C-alpha positions in Angstrom: 0.0 0.0 0.0 1.4 3.4 -1.0 0.4 6.8 0.3 -0.5 8.0 -3.2 -3.2 5.3 -3.4 -4.4 6.1 0.1 -4.6 9.9 -0.6 -6.5 9.1 -3.9 -8.9 6.9 -2.0 -9.6 9.6 0.6 -10.2 12.2 -2.1 -12.7 10.0 -3.9 -14.4 9.2 -0.6 -14.7 12.9 0.3 -15.9 14.2 -3.1 -17.8 11.0 -4.1 -16.6 11.0 -7.7 -13.9 9.2 -9.7 -14.1 11.7 -12.5 -13.7 14.7 -10.3 -10.8 13.1 -8.5 -9.1 12.4 -11.8 -9.6 16.0 -12.8 -8.2 17.3 -9.5 -5.2 15.0 -9.7 -4.5 15.6 -13.4 -5.0 11.9 -14.1 -7.2 10.0 -16.5 -10.3 8.3 -15.1 -9.0 4.8 -16.1 -5.8 5.6 -14.2 -7.7 6.5 -11.1 -9.9 3.4 -11.4 -6.8 1.2 -11.8 -5.2 2.7 -8.7 -8.3 2.0 -6.6 -8.6 -1.5 -8.0 -5.0 -2.2 -7.0 -5.7 -0.9 -3.5 -8.9 -3.0 -3.2 -6.9 -6.1 -4.4 -4.3 -5.4 -1.8 -6.9 -5.0 0.9 -8.9 -8.0 -0.3 -12.1 -6.0 -0.1 -14.3 -3.8 -2.2 -14.1 -0.3 -0.8 -16.5 1.6 -3.1 -19.9 0.8 -4.6 -22.1 2.6 -7.1 -25.6 3.4 -5.9 -28.0 5.5 -8.0 -25.1 6.9 -10.1 -23.3 7.9 -6.9 -20.2 6.6 -5.3 -20.5 5.3 -1.7 -18.1 3.6 0.7 -18.9 0.0 1.6 -18.9 -1.0 5.2 -15.2 -2.1 4.9 -14.5 1.1 3.0 -15.8 3.2 5.9 -13.5 1.3 8.2 -10.5 1.7 5.9 -11.4 5.5 5.6 -10.9 5.9 9.3 -7.6 4.2 9.5 -6.4 5.8 6.3 -6.9 9.2 7.9 -4.9 8.1 10.9 -2.2 6.6 8.7 -1.6 9.7 6.7 -1.5 11.8 9.8 1.2 9.5 11.2 3.2 9.6 8.0 3.0 13.4 8.0 4.2 13.5 11.6 7.0 11.1 10.8 8.2 13.3 7.9 8.2 16.3 10.3 10.2 14.4 12.9 12.7 13.2 10.3 13.2 16.8 9.2 13.8 17.9 12.8 16.4 15.2 13.3 18.1 16.1 10.1 18.5 19.6 11.4 20.1 18.3 14.5 17.2 19.6 16.7 15.5 16.9 18.7 13.5 19.2 21.0 10.2 17.9 19.8 7.2 16.7 21.8 4.7 14.2 20.5 1.4 14.2 22.5 -2.2 13.2 21.8 -5.5 13.2 23.5 -9.1 12.0 23.2 -11.7 14.6 22.7 -12.9 15.2 26.2 -9.7 16.2 28.1 -9.0 18.8 25.4 -11.8 21.0 26.7 -9.7 24.0 27.4 -7.3 22.4 29.8 -4.9 20.7 27.4 -4.8 23.6 24.9 -4.0 26.0 27.8 -1.2 23.7 29.0 0.3 23.5 25.5 0.2 27.3 25.1 1.9 27.7 28.5 4.5 25.1 27.8 5.3 26.6 24.4 6.0 30.0 26.1 8.3 28.3 28.6 10.0 26.3 25.8 9.9 28.5 22.7 12.2 26.1 20.7 10.0 23.1 21.3 8.4 21.6 18.3 5.0 20.2 19.5 3.2 17.5 17.5 -0.4 17.0 18.7 -2.9 14.3 17.8 -6.6 14.5 18.5 -8.4 11.2 18.3 -10.7 8.8 20.2 -9.4 7.0 23.3 -8.8 3.7 21.6 -6.5 5.2 18.9 -4.6 7.4 21.4 -4.0 4.4 23.5 -2.8 2.5 20.4 -0.4 5.4 19.5 1.2 5.5 23.0 1.5 1.7 23.1 3.3 1.6 19.8 5.5 4.6 20.4 3.8 6.9 17.8 3.3 9.5 20.5 5.2 10.0 23.8 2.2 11.0 26.0 -1.5 10.5 25.8 -4.4 12.1 27.7 -7.6 10.0 27.8 -10.8 9.5 29.8 -10.8 5.7 30.3 -8.3 2.9 31.2 -8.1 0.6 28.2 -4.7 -1.1 28.3 -3.0 -2.6 31.3 0.4 -2.4 29.5 0.4 1.4 30.0 1.0 3.7 33.0 -2.1 5.7 33.9 -1.9 8.8 36.2 -5.1 10.6 37.2 -5.0 14.4 36.7 -8.6 15.6 36.7 -12.1 14.4 36.2 -15.8 15.1 35.6 -19.2 13.3 35.9 -21.3 11.8 33.2 -24.9 13.1 33.6 -28.0 11.9 31.9 -29.4 14.8 29.8 -32.4 15.4 27.5 -34.1 18.4 25.9 -36.1 20.3 28.5 -39.4 19.4 26.7 -38.6 15.7 26.5 -41.2 13.6 28.3 -39.2 12.3 31.2 -39.1 13.3 34.9 -36.0 15.0 36.3 -35.4 12.0 38.6 -35.6 8.3 37.6 -34.5 4.9 38.8 -32.0 2.6 37.1 -35.0 0.4 36.2 -36.5 3.3 34.4 -33.2 4.0 32.6 -33.7 0.7 30.8 -36.9 1.9 29.2 -36.0 5.4 27.9 -34.6 5.9 24.3 -30.8 6.3 24.8 -28.1 7.6 22.5 -24.6 6.5 23.3 -21.0 7.2 22.0 -19.4 4.8 19.5 -17.4 1.9 20.9 -14.0 3.6 20.4 -15.0 6.3 22.9 -13.6 6.5 26.4 -17.0 7.9 27.6 -18.7 4.7 26.3 -16.1 2.4 27.8 -16.3 4.0 31.2 -20.1 4.2 31.2 -20.4 0.5 30.2 -18.2 -0.6 33.1 -19.9 1.8 35.6 -23.4 0.5 34.8 -22.1 -3.1 35.1 -21.2 -2.3 38.7 -24.9 -1.7 39.3 -25.8 -4.9 37.3 -27.1 -2.9 34.4 -25.8 -3.9 31.0 -25.9 -2.3 27.6 -28.0 -5.2 26.4 -30.6 -4.2 28.9 -30.9 -0.6 27.6 -33.1 0.9 24.9 -30.2 2.1 22.8 -31.5 3.8 19.6 -28.4 5.3 18.1 -24.6 5.5 18.4 -22.9 8.9 17.7 -19.3 9.9 17.7 -18.5 13.0 19.7 -20.3 14.2 22.9 -21.0 17.5 21.2 -22.9 15.6 18.5 -25.0 13.8 21.1 -26.0 17.2 22.5 -27.1 18.3 19.1 -29.3 15.2 18.7 -31.0 15.4 22.0 -31.6 19.1 21.4 -34.0 17.9 18.7 -36.0 15.9 21.3 -34.5 12.5 20.2 -34.0 10.6 23.5 -31.4 11.1 26.2 -27.7 10.8 26.4 -24.9 10.7 29.0 -22.9 13.9 28.7 -19.6 14.8 30.5 -20.2 17.6 33.0 -17.3 19.6 31.5 -19.2 19.9 28.3 -22.6 20.1 29.9 -21.7 23.3 31.8 -20.9 25.0 28.5 -23.9 23.7 26.7 -26.4 24.5 29.5 -25.9 28.2 28.8 -28.6 27.9 26.1 -31.1 26.8 28.8 -32.8 24.2 26.6 -31.4 21.1 28.3 -32.3 19.3 31.5 -30.3 17.0 33.7 -32.0 13.8 34.8 -30.9 12.5 38.2 -30.6 8.7 38.6 -31.3 7.5 42.1 -28.4 5.8 43.8 -26.2 6.1 40.8 -23.0 8.2 40.3 -20.8 8.2 37.2 -17.8 10.3 38.2 -14.7 9.5 36.2 -11.1 10.5 36.1 -9.0 11.7 33.2 -5.6 10.1 32.8 -2.2 10.8 31.4 -0.7 7.7 29.8 2.8 6.6 29.0 4.2 3.3 27.8 5.6 1.1 30.6 9.3 0.9 30.6 9.7 3.8 28.2 12.2 6.6 29.1 10.7 9.9 28.3 12.7 12.7 26.9 13.4 15.7 29.3 11.0 17.7 27.3 8.2 15.1 27.5 8.8 14.6 31.2 8.7 18.3 31.8 5.4 18.6 30.1 4.0 15.7 32.0 5.1 17.0 35.3 3.6 20.5 34.6 0.4 18.9 33.5 -0.3 16.5 36.4 0.9 18.7 39.2 -1.4 21.7 38.5 -4.5 22.7 36.7 
């Protein structure tokens, strides 16, 4: 698999047209088709299908799209790091986080750290918890910041936290206090499986002998902000991190539903690979991050 094929695949997936992709890349359409056929042969799967004269990703194509995006990002970072090493300057810091811990705190820390270390070259990855964990485990990034423990091969250090709260639109027909038994009946929207929020919520509910299979789950959505947008239209309820909820409640169109005898407080964690020796720069950033907020 070469990066040119992957970039071409992503372009076609985004604009949904082989002919337009050929035009943008100054290629003939047969050449574009041939490149994609080679990629599909290498992957052993059909990635695109035609439907009503439109191009759509297959189920495996959608999976490949996600990892192709990550792969190109990693290749780009590798090229940047190679350039830094060629220049004899290894003062770079590779960090990444899932979506929730970045709510103000991480960006502020990066800005403060950059002021203290003006020569530092900071490479930052934003992804879901599962992928950030993978990147730390495989040495793609030095430090990760996530909202759930997913891998016992990593070191986890708690640095902050919030609480998952059940939320709906204020006009949604549900009381402001329910039992766990009632939770099983209401239409519920949850995060996708790669999310740290979902992983934590699933484990927390299991502590109360409530399982996802017991719930009336009607949809899976990516980011918590997307869940908020959906429930604002009166479509069910969702568990939203309090750090996001405090910001979203300013519109006064949401209500929090208290669940009797249930609490879903969680920690955020910095993660490093066990046995890995951090650079002085990485250790300095980690120390500044976990010792103060």
